[in-house]
TORKOL-4160 file (C-alpha; in steps of 0.2 Angstrom, whole numbers, padded with zeros to 4 digits, m for minus):
389
<pt num="1" X="0000" Y="0000" Z="0000"/>
<pt num="2" X="0015" Y="0012" Z="0004"/>
<pt num="3" X="0019" Y="0013" Z="m0015"/>
<pt num="4" X="0001" Y="0012" Z="m0022"/>
<pt num="5" X="m0004" Y="0027" Z="m0033"/>
<pt num="6" X="m0019" Y="0036" Z="m0026"/>
<pt num="7" X="m0032" Y="0048" Z="m0033"/>
<pt num="8" X="m0035" Y="0065" Z="m0025"/>
<pt num="9" X="m0050" Y="0075" Z="m0031"/>
<pt num="10" X="m0045" Y="0091" Z="m0041"/>
<pt num="11" X="m0056" Y="0102" Z="m0029"/>
<pt num="12" X="m0046" Y="0095" Z="m0014"/>
<pt num="13" X="m0029" Y="0099" Z="m0023"/>
<pt num="14" X="m0035" Y="0117" Z="m0027"/>
<pt num="15" X="m0040" Y="0120" Z="m0009"/>
<pt num="16" X="m0024" Y="0113" Z="m0002"/>
<pt num="17" X="m0013" Y="0124" Z="m0014"/>
<pt num="18" X="m0023" Y="0139" Z="m0009"/>
<pt num="19" X="m0020" Y="0134" Z="0009"/>
<pt num="20" X="m0001" Y="0132" Z="0008"/>
<pt num="21" X="0002" Y="0150" Z="0001"/>
<pt num="22" X="0004" Y="0156" Z="0019"/>
<pt num="23" X="0014" Y="0141" Z="0026"/>
<pt num="24" X="0032" Y="0141" Z="0029"/>
<pt num="25" X="0035" Y="0125" Z="0019"/>
<pt num="26" X="0049" Y="0120" Z="0007"/>
<pt num="27" X="0046" Y="0124" Z="m0012"/>
<pt num="28" X="0047" Y="0106" Z="m0016"/>
<pt num="29" X="0031" Y="0103" Z="m0007"/>
<pt num="30" X="0021" Y="0116" Z="m0017"/>
<pt num="31" X="0029" Y="0109" Z="m0033"/>
<pt num="32" X="0023" Y="0092" Z="m0029"/>
<pt num="33" X="0006" Y="0098" Z="m0026"/>
<pt num="34" X="0006" Y="0107" Z="m0042"/>
<pt num="35" X="0012" Y="0092" Z="m0052"/>
<pt num="36" X="m0002" Y="0081" Z="m0044"/>
<pt num="37" X="m0014" Y="0095" Z="m0049"/>
<pt num="38" X="m0008" Y="0095" Z="m0067"/>
<pt num="39" X="m0007" Y="0076" Z="m0068"/>
<pt num="40" X="0011" Y="0076" Z="m0071"/>
<pt num="41" X="0013" Y="0065" Z="m0056"/>
<pt num="42" X="0002" Y="0053" Z="m0047"/>
<pt num="43" X="0003" Y="0054" Z="m0028"/>
<pt num="44" X="0008" Y="0039" Z="m0018"/>
<pt num="45" X="0003" Y="0034" Z="0000"/>
<pt num="46" X="0020" Y="0039" Z="0007"/>
<pt num="47" X="0020" Y="0055" Z="m0002"/>
<pt num="48" X="0003" Y="0060" Z="0004"/>
<pt num="49" X="0008" Y="0055" Z="0022"/>
<pt num="50" X="0023" Y="0066" Z="0021"/>
<pt num="51" X="0015" Y="0081" Z="0013"/>
<pt num="52" X="0001" Y="0080" Z="0026"/>
<pt num="53" X="0013" Y="0082" Z="0040"/>
<pt num="54" X="0023" Y="0096" Z="0032"/>
<pt num="55" X="0007" Y="0107" Z="0028"/>
<pt num="56" X="m0002" Y="0102" Z="0044"/>
<pt num="57" X="m0018" Y="0096" Z="0035"/>
<pt num="58" X="m0025" Y="0080" Z="0042"/>
<pt num="59" X="m0021" Y="0064" Z="0031"/>
<pt num="60" X="m0039" Y="0060" Z="0029"/>
<pt num="61" X="m0043" Y="0077" Z="0021"/>
<pt num="62" X="m0034" Y="0071" Z="0005"/>
<pt num="63" X="m0047" Y="0058" Z="0002"/>
<pt num="64" X="m0062" Y="0069" Z="0004"/>
<pt num="65" X="m0074" Y="0072" Z="m0011"/>
<pt num="66" X="m0076" Y="0090" Z="m0008"/>
<pt num="67" X="m0066" Y="0103" Z="0002"/>
<pt num="68" X="m0070" Y="0104" Z="0021"/>
<pt num="69" X="m0079" Y="0120" Z="0027"/>
<pt num="70" X="m0066" Y="0128" Z="0039"/>
<pt num="71" X="m0075" Y="0139" Z="0050"/>
<pt num="72" X="m0066" Y="0155" Z="0055"/>
<pt num="73" X="m0076" Y="0166" Z="0066"/>
<pt num="74" X="m0067" Y="0182" Z="0061"/>
<pt num="75" X="m0062" Y="0179" Z="0042"/>
<pt num="76" X="m0077" Y="0189" Z="0036"/>
<pt num="77" X="m0070" Y="0204" Z="0046"/>
<pt num="78" X="m0054" Y="0205" Z="0037"/>
<pt num="79" X="m0048" Y="0223" Z="0033"/>
<pt num="80" X="m0044" Y="0222" Z="0015"/>
<pt num="81" X="m0052" Y="0210" Z="0003"/>
<pt num="82" X="m0040" Y="0199" Z="m0005"/>
<pt num="83" X="m0041" Y="0184" Z="m0018"/>
<pt num="84" X="m0027" Y="0177" Z="m0008"/>
<pt num="85" X="m0037" Y="0176" Z="0008"/>
<pt num="86" X="m0053" Y="0167" Z="0002"/>
<pt num="87" X="m0048" Y="0153" Z="0013"/>
<pt num="88" X="m0040" Y="0155" Z="0030"/>
<pt num="89" X="m0024" Y="0145" Z="0033"/>
<pt num="90" X="m0023" Y="0130" Z="0045"/>
<pt num="91" X="m0011" Y="0141" Z="0055"/>
<pt num="92" X="m0024" Y="0155" Z="0057"/>
<pt num="93" X="m0038" Y="0144" Z="0061"/>
<pt num="94" X="m0028" Y="0135" Z="0075"/>
<pt num="95" X="m0022" Y="0151" Z="0082"/>
<pt num="96" X="m0040" Y="0159" Z="0082"/>
<pt num="97" X="m0046" Y="0143" Z="0090"/>
<pt num="98" X="m0033" Y="0143" Z="0104"/>
<pt num="99" X="m0036" Y="0162" Z="0108"/>
<pt num="100" X="m0055" Y="0158" Z="0108"/>
<pt num="101" X="m0052" Y="0145" Z="0121"/>
<pt num="102" X="m0041" Y="0156" Z="0132"/>
<pt num="103" X="m0054" Y="0170" Z="0131"/>
<pt num="104" X="m0068" Y="0158" Z="0135"/>
<pt num="105" X="m0059" Y="0152" Z="0151"/>
<pt num="106" X="m0055" Y="0170" Z="0156"/>
<pt num="107" X="m0073" Y="0175" Z="0154"/>
<pt num="108" X="m0079" Y="0161" Z="0165"/>
<pt num="109" X="m0066" Y="0165" Z="0178"/>
<pt num="110" X="m0071" Y="0183" Z="0179"/>
<pt num="111" X="m0089" Y="0180" Z="0180"/>
<pt num="112" X="m0087" Y="0167" Z="0193"/>
<pt num="113" X="m0077" Y="0180" Z="0203"/>
<pt num="114" X="m0090" Y="0193" Z="0202"/>
<pt num="115" X="m0083" Y="0204" Z="0188"/>
<pt num="116" X="m0094" Y="0216" Z="0179"/>
<pt num="117" X="m0094" Y="0219" Z="0160"/>
<pt num="118" X="m0082" Y="0231" Z="0153"/>
<pt num="119" X="m0092" Y="0247" Z="0149"/>
<pt num="120" X="m0080" Y="0253" Z="0135"/>
<pt num="121" X="m0083" Y="0237" Z="0124"/>
<pt num="122" X="m0095" Y="0242" Z="0111"/>
<pt num="123" X="m0097" Y="0259" Z="0118"/>
<pt num="124" X="m0097" Y="0267" Z="0101"/>
<pt num="125" X="m0106" Y="0262" Z="0085"/>
<pt num="126" X="m0098" Y="0260" Z="0068"/>
<pt num="127" X="m0102" Y="0278" Z="0063"/>
<pt num="128" X="m0094" Y="0286" Z="0079"/>
<pt num="129" X="m0082" Y="0301" Z="0078"/>
<pt num="130" X="m0064" Y="0296" Z="0079"/>
<pt num="131" X="m0060" Y="0310" Z="0091"/>
<pt num="132" X="m0073" Y="0303" Z="0104"/>
<pt num="133" X="m0065" Y="0286" Z="0103"/>
<pt num="134" X="m0048" Y="0293" Z="0105"/>
<pt num="135" X="m0053" Y="0303" Z="0120"/>
<pt num="136" X="m0061" Y="0288" Z="0128"/>
<pt num="137" X="m0046" Y="0276" Z="0125"/>
<pt num="138" X="m0035" Y="0289" Z="0133"/>
<pt num="139" X="m0046" Y="0290" Z="0148"/>
<pt num="140" X="m0048" Y="0271" Z="0150"/>
<pt num="141" X="m0030" Y="0268" Z="0148"/>
<pt num="142" X="m0024" Y="0283" Z="0157"/>
<pt num="143" X="m0014" Y="0290" Z="0143"/>
<pt num="144" X="m0008" Y="0308" Z="0142"/>
<pt num="145" X="m0008" Y="0316" Z="0124"/>
<pt num="146" X="0011" Y="0314" Z="0124"/>
<pt num="147" X="0011" Y="0297" Z="0133"/>
<pt num="148" X="0025" Y="0291" Z="0121"/>
<pt num="149" X="0038" Y="0303" Z="0130"/>
<pt num="150" X="0037" Y="0290" Z="0144"/>
<pt num="151" X="0047" Y="0278" Z="0134"/>
<pt num="152" X="0063" Y="0278" Z="0124"/>
<pt num="153" X="0059" Y="0267" Z="0109"/>
<pt num="154" X="0045" Y="0259" Z="0099"/>
<pt num="155" X="0047" Y="0243" Z="0109"/>
<pt num="156" X="0046" Y="0252" Z="0125"/>
<pt num="157" X="0030" Y="0261" Z="0119"/>
<pt num="158" X="0022" Y="0244" Z="0114"/>
<pt num="159" X="0026" Y="0237" Z="0131"/>
<pt num="160" X="0019" Y="0253" Z="0140"/>
<pt num="161" X="0003" Y="0252" Z="0130"/>
<pt num="162" X="0001" Y="0233" Z="0133"/>
<pt num="163" X="0002" Y="0235" Z="0151"/>
<pt num="164" X="m0011" Y="0249" Z="0151"/>
<pt num="165" X="m0022" Y="0237" Z="0141"/>
<pt num="166" X="m0020" Y="0223" Z="0153"/>
<pt num="167" X="m0024" Y="0234" Z="0168"/>
<pt num="168" X="m0040" Y="0239" Z="0159"/>
<pt num="169" X="m0045" Y="0221" Z="0157"/>
<pt num="170" X="m0040" Y="0218" Z="0139"/>
<pt num="171" X="m0031" Y="0202" Z="0135"/>
<pt num="172" X="m0016" Y="0205" Z="0124"/>
<pt num="173" X="m0008" Y="0189" Z="0117"/>
<pt num="174" X="0005" Y="0188" Z="0104"/>
<pt num="175" X="0016" Y="0175" Z="0094"/>
<pt num="176" X="0024" Y="0172" Z="0077"/>
<pt num="177" X="0021" Y="0153" Z="0077"/>
<pt num="178" X="0006" Y="0141" Z="0081"/>
<pt num="179" X="0008" Y="0136" Z="0099"/>
<pt num="180" X="0026" Y="0130" Z="0102"/>
<pt num="181" X="0029" Y="0123" Z="0084"/>
<pt num="182" X="0043" Y="0134" Z="0076"/>
<pt num="183" X="0039" Y="0126" Z="0059"/>
<pt num="184" X="0022" Y="0134" Z="0059"/>
<pt num="185" X="0026" Y="0152" Z="0057"/>
<pt num="186" X="0012" Y="0164" Z="0056"/>
<pt num="187" X="0011" Y="0174" Z="0039"/>
<pt num="188" X="0011" Y="0193" Z="0040"/>
<pt num="189" X="0004" Y="0192" Z="0022"/>
<pt num="190" X="m0011" Y="0184" Z="0029"/>
<pt num="191" X="m0014" Y="0194" Z="0045"/>
<pt num="192" X="m0006" Y="0206" Z="0057"/>
<pt num="193" X="m0018" Y="0205" Z="0071"/>
<pt num="194" X="m0035" Y="0200" Z="0076"/>
<pt num="195" X="m0048" Y="0205" Z="0089"/>
<pt num="196" X="m0061" Y="0194" Z="0098"/>
<pt num="197" X="m0075" Y="0204" Z="0106"/>
<pt num="198" X="m0081" Y="0199" Z="0123"/>
<pt num="199" X="m0089" Y="0211" Z="0136"/>
<pt num="200" X="m0079" Y="0203" Z="0150"/>
<pt num="201" X="m0063" Y="0198" Z="0141"/>
<pt num="202" X="m0060" Y="0206" Z="0125"/>
<pt num="203" X="m0044" Y="0199" Z="0117"/>
<pt num="204" X="m0031" Y="0206" Z="0104"/>
<pt num="205" X="m0019" Y="0195" Z="0096"/>
<pt num="206" X="m0003" Y="0202" Z="0088"/>
<pt num="207" X="0007" Y="0193" Z="0075"/>
<pt num="208" X="0025" Y="0195" Z="0081"/>
<pt num="209" X="0032" Y="0192" Z="0063"/>
<pt num="210" X="0028" Y="0211" Z="0060"/>
<pt num="211" X="0039" Y="0225" Z="0063"/>
<pt num="212" X="0040" Y="0234" Z="0080"/>
<pt num="213" X="0031" Y="0249" Z="0072"/>
<pt num="214" X="0018" Y="0238" Z="0064"/>
<pt num="215" X="0014" Y="0229" Z="0081"/>
<pt num="216" X="0010" Y="0245" Z="0090"/>
<pt num="217" X="m0001" Y="0252" Z="0076"/>
<pt num="218" X="m0010" Y="0235" Z="0075"/>
<pt num="219" X="m0013" Y="0235" Z="0094"/>
<pt num="220" X="m0021" Y="0253" Z="0093"/>
<pt num="221" X="m0031" Y="0249" Z="0078"/>
<pt num="222" X="m0038" Y="0234" Z="0087"/>
<pt num="223" X="m0042" Y="0244" Z="0102"/>
<pt num="224" X="m0053" Y="0255" Z="0091"/>
<pt num="225" X="m0062" Y="0239" Z="0086"/>
<pt num="226" X="m0065" Y="0234" Z="0104"/>
<pt num="227" X="m0072" Y="0252" Z="0107"/>
<pt num="228" X="m0084" Y="0249" Z="0093"/>
<pt num="229" X="m0088" Y="0231" Z="0098"/>
<pt num="230" X="m0083" Y="0224" Z="0081"/>
<pt num="231" X="m0072" Y="0209" Z="0078"/>
<pt num="232" X="m0057" Y="0211" Z="0066"/>
<pt num="233" X="m0044" Y="0202" Z="0056"/>
<pt num="234" X="m0032" Y="0215" Z="0052"/>
<pt num="235" X="m0022" Y="0212" Z="0036"/>
<pt num="236" X="m0018" Y="0229" Z="0029"/>
<pt num="237" X="0000" Y="0234" Z="0028"/>
<pt num="238" X="m0001" Y="0253" Z="0027"/>
<pt num="239" X="m0015" Y="0258" Z="0038"/>
<pt num="240" X="m0024" Y="0265" Z="0023"/>
<pt num="241" X="m0039" Y="0276" Z="0024"/>
<pt num="242" X="m0044" Y="0274" Z="0006"/>
<pt num="243" X="m0052" Y="0258" Z="m0002"/>
<pt num="244" X="m0058" Y="0252" Z="0015"/>
<pt num="245" X="m0074" Y="0253" Z="0025"/>
<pt num="246" X="m0079" Y="0268" Z="0035"/>
<pt num="247" X="m0076" Y="0258" Z="0051"/>
<pt num="248" X="m0058" Y="0253" Z="0046"/>
<pt num="249" X="m0055" Y="0271" Z="0041"/>
<pt num="250" X="m0060" Y="0277" Z="0059"/>
<pt num="251" X="m0050" Y="0263" Z="0067"/>
<pt num="252" X="m0034" Y="0268" Z="0057"/>
<pt num="253" X="m0037" Y="0286" Z="0061"/>
<pt num="254" X="m0039" Y="0282" Z="0079"/>
<pt num="255" X="m0023" Y="0273" Z="0080"/>
<pt num="256" X="m0014" Y="0286" Z="0070"/>
<pt num="257" X="m0020" Y="0300" Z="0082"/>
<pt num="258" X="m0015" Y="0291" Z="0098"/>
<pt num="259" X="0002" Y="0287" Z="0091"/>
<pt num="260" X="0004" Y="0304" Z="0083"/>
<pt num="261" X="m0007" Y="0318" Z="0090"/>
<pt num="262" X="m0012" Y="0330" Z="0076"/>
<pt num="263" X="m0007" Y="0346" Z="0086"/>
<pt num="264" X="0010" Y="0339" Z="0091"/>
<pt num="265" X="0013" Y="0333" Z="0074"/>
<pt num="266" X="0009" Y="0350" Z="0066"/>
<pt num="267" X="0021" Y="0358" Z="0078"/>
<pt num="268" X="0036" Y="0346" Z="0075"/>
<pt num="269" X="0033" Y="0345" Z="0056"/>
<pt num="270" X="0035" Y="0364" Z="0055"/>
<pt num="271" X="0051" Y="0364" Z="0066"/>
<pt num="272" X="0060" Y="0351" Z="0056"/>
<pt num="273" X="0072" Y="0358" Z="0042"/>
<pt num="274" X="0079" Y="0341" Z="0036"/>
<pt num="275" X="0076" Y="0334" Z="0019"/>
<pt num="276" X="0060" Y="0323" Z="0017"/>
<pt num="277" X="0067" Y="0306" Z="0021"/>
<pt num="278" X="0077" Y="0312" Z="0036"/>
<pt num="279" X="0062" Y="0322" Z="0042"/>
<pt num="280" X="0050" Y="0307" Z="0041"/>
<pt num="281" X="0063" Y="0296" Z="0050"/>
<pt num="282" X="0067" Y="0309" Z="0064"/>
<pt num="283" X="0048" Y="0311" Z="0067"/>
<pt num="284" X="0045" Y="0292" Z="0068"/>
<pt num="285" X="0059" Y="0291" Z="0081"/>
<pt num="286" X="0051" Y="0305" Z="0091"/>
<pt num="287" X="0034" Y="0298" Z="0091"/>
<pt num="288" X="0040" Y="0280" Z="0093"/>
<pt num="289" X="0030" Y="0274" Z="0078"/>
<pt num="290" X="0033" Y="0268" Z="0060"/>
<pt num="291" X="0038" Y="0279" Z="0046"/>
<pt num="292" X="0022" Y="0273" Z="0037"/>
<pt num="293" X="0012" Y="0282" Z="0050"/>
<pt num="294" X="0021" Y="0298" Z="0048"/>
<pt num="295" X="0020" Y="0298" Z="0029"/>
<pt num="296" X="0001" Y="0295" Z="0030"/>
<pt num="297" X="m0001" Y="0308" Z="0043"/>
<pt num="298" X="0008" Y="0321" Z="0032"/>
<pt num="299" X="m0003" Y="0316" Z="0017"/>
<pt num="300" X="m0019" Y="0318" Z="0027"/>
<pt num="301" X="m0012" Y="0335" Z="0034"/>
<pt num="302" X="m0009" Y="0341" Z="0016"/>
<pt num="303" X="0010" Y="0343" Z="0020"/>
<pt num="304" X="0014" Y="0332" Z="0005"/>
<pt num="305" X="0007" Y="0328" Z="m0011"/>
<pt num="306" X="m0001" Y="0311" Z="m0016"/>
<pt num="307" X="0014" Y="0308" Z="m0028"/>
<pt num="308" X="0026" Y="0312" Z="m0014"/>
<pt num="309" X="0016" Y="0300" Z="m0003"/>
<pt num="310" X="0017" Y="0286" Z="m0016"/>
<pt num="311" X="0036" Y="0289" Z="m0019"/>
<pt num="312" X="0039" Y="0288" Z="0000"/>
<pt num="313" X="0028" Y="0272" Z="0002"/>
<pt num="314" X="0038" Y="0264" Z="m0012"/>
<pt num="315" X="0054" Y="0268" Z="m0003"/>
<pt num="316" X="0048" Y="0262" Z="0014"/>
<pt num="317" X="0041" Y="0246" Z="0006"/>
<pt num="318" X="0059" Y="0242" Z="m0001"/>
<pt num="319" X="0066" Y="0245" Z="0017"/>
<pt num="320" X="0053" Y="0233" Z="0024"/>
<pt num="321" X="0057" Y="0220" Z="0011"/>
<pt num="322" X="0075" Y="0221" Z="0016"/>
<pt num="323" X="0070" Y="0220" Z="0035"/>
<pt num="324" X="0061" Y="0204" Z="0031"/>
<pt num="325" X="0075" Y="0196" Z="0022"/>
<pt num="326" X="0087" Y="0200" Z="0037"/>
<pt num="327" X="0074" Y="0194" Z="0049"/>
<pt num="328" X="0072" Y="0178" Z="0040"/>
<pt num="329" X="0091" Y="0175" Z="0041"/>
<pt num="330" X="0091" Y="0177" Z="0060"/>
<pt num="331" X="0088" Y="0162" Z="0071"/>
<pt num="332" X="0074" Y="0164" Z="0084"/>
<pt num="333" X="0079" Y="0156" Z="0101"/>
<pt num="334" X="0082" Y="0166" Z="0116"/>
<pt num="335" X="0076" Y="0163" Z="0134"/>
<pt num="336" X="0061" Y="0151" Z="0133"/>
<pt num="337" X="0052" Y="0158" Z="0149"/>
<pt num="338" X="0055" Y="0176" Z="0144"/>
<pt num="339" X="0048" Y="0172" Z="0127"/>
<pt num="340" X="0033" Y="0164" Z="0134"/>
<pt num="341" X="0030" Y="0178" Z="0146"/>
<pt num="342" X="0030" Y="0190" Z="0132"/>
<pt num="343" X="0018" Y="0180" Z="0122"/>
<pt num="344" X="0004" Y="0177" Z="0135"/>
<pt num="345" X="m0006" Y="0190" Z="0144"/>
<pt num="346" X="0001" Y="0191" Z="0162"/>
<pt num="347" X="m0016" Y="0194" Z="0170"/>
<pt num="348" X="m0022" Y="0178" Z="0161"/>
<pt num="349" X="m0007" Y="0168" Z="0168"/>
<pt num="350" X="m0009" Y="0174" Z="0186"/>
<pt num="351" X="m0028" Y="0170" Z="0185"/>
<pt num="352" X="m0025" Y="0153" Z="0178"/>
<pt num="353" X="m0011" Y="0148" Z="0190"/>
<pt num="354" X="m0021" Y="0154" Z="0205"/>
<pt num="355" X="m0037" Y="0145" Z="0199"/>
<pt num="356" X="m0026" Y="0129" Z="0196"/>
<pt num="357" X="m0018" Y="0130" Z="0213"/>
<pt num="358" X="m0035" Y="0132" Z="0222"/>
<pt num="359" X="m0042" Y="0117" Z="0213"/>
<pt num="360" X="m0055" Y="0126" Z="0202"/>
<pt num="361" X="m0046" Y="0123" Z="0186"/>
<pt num="362" X="m0037" Y="0106" Z="0181"/>
<pt num="363" X="m0019" Y="0108" Z="0178"/>
<pt num="364" X="m0021" Y="0098" Z="0162"/>
<pt num="365" X="m0032" Y="0113" Z="0156"/>
<pt num="366" X="m0019" Y="0125" Z="0162"/>
<pt num="367" X="m0006" Y="0116" Z="0152"/>
<pt num="368" X="m0017" Y="0115" Z="0136"/>
<pt num="369" X="m0022" Y="0134" Z="0137"/>
<pt num="370" X="m0003" Y="0139" Z="0138"/>
<pt num="371" X="0005" Y="0126" Z="0128"/>
<pt num="372" X="0016" Y="0121" Z="0143"/>
<pt num="373" X="0018" Y="0106" Z="0154"/>
<pt num="374" X="0020" Y="0103" Z="0173"/>
<pt num="375" X="0037" Y="0110" Z="0174"/>
<pt num="376" X="0036" Y="0124" Z="0161"/>
<pt num="377" X="0020" Y="0131" Z="0168"/>
<pt num="378" X="0026" Y="0131" Z="0186"/>
<pt num="379" X="0042" Y="0140" Z="0180"/>
<pt num="380" X="0032" Y="0152" Z="0169"/>
<pt num="381" X="0020" Y="0157" Z="0184"/>
<pt num="382" X="0035" Y="0160" Z="0195"/>
<pt num="383" X="0044" Y="0171" Z="0181"/>
<pt num="384" X="0028" Y="0182" Z="0179"/>
<pt num="385" X="0026" Y="0183" Z="0198"/>
<pt num="386" X="0010" Y="0185" Z="0209"/>
<pt num="387" X="0007" Y="0166" Z="0212"/>
<pt num="388" X="0016" Y="0156" Z="0226"/>
<pt num="389" X="0018" Y="0137" Z="0223"/>
């Protein structure tokens, strides 16, 4: 049977080829699928078994008559319509499922402990004024207009915002892989972030394969979705305000205003005498944000023309591609517990550890929800602090 030639329905092969576009798999796997599709080669049992493992699609799916209907609760909320995102990847599906489980547990924990619903979730409708949302986010997170002056880098600003979000009751999770599987990298081409709405435990997930500037913009963009009570699959690279829905425009403008307040931007722009590229870079450094945000802000403020904007975006896109290439050459690694502590919401970990210790949550569930085991979960809780074992 191992060497037997088998038949795979054309619709199944089409579905799989669409799926693997976002997977970090060897080109030989894609080439083999294409040869099966064209009829140039006939798949064998061993080949199907090998491909199944490499693309994380169950072996049995290869023998279905029609593609399975993968349910992804947020796929319909993607920011930018794309032919390449008609079907969510298995990596996205599994990540959303894992975050949904974590959110459901946290919601139950909070309700059991007498917590009230968060009043800011869904406080504004989709037609709300951007300035009202900005003011309320600042109020809830206790942010001054020039809050970014409290930090010395984009990374520092992201951590500062994340802590404020967690203190307000917003779960912030992040990763660049599925679970602990380093071979299943999350594709930045598929999504940068997503939001799952809940009035007790709203959750934002950030794809850490993004740039530091991209991550902080995504977090603020997703906060605007929480304030409007709308789930989101954020897959826009530039934070555009054109060719997107009115809601996405408001969310992008909200993120940009919190990052780069208009009054301060106007003042700093007029003070600068550098050439355009240096001015953009210098202002991005001052506001602790990406240069994309500065360029977009300049266009919206009529400080630059649409042509200048397009030219600058082209240059920044080239820089971004170079950054991606350099990043791909670097090995991940690092301290395991520090990395895990960065991925998971600290309030969630403390609640989970405390509940497990009290016998209200099974340790097996705690391990499942955090992709840990007995040893690593205990150490993780110790590293984060707040729970004595």
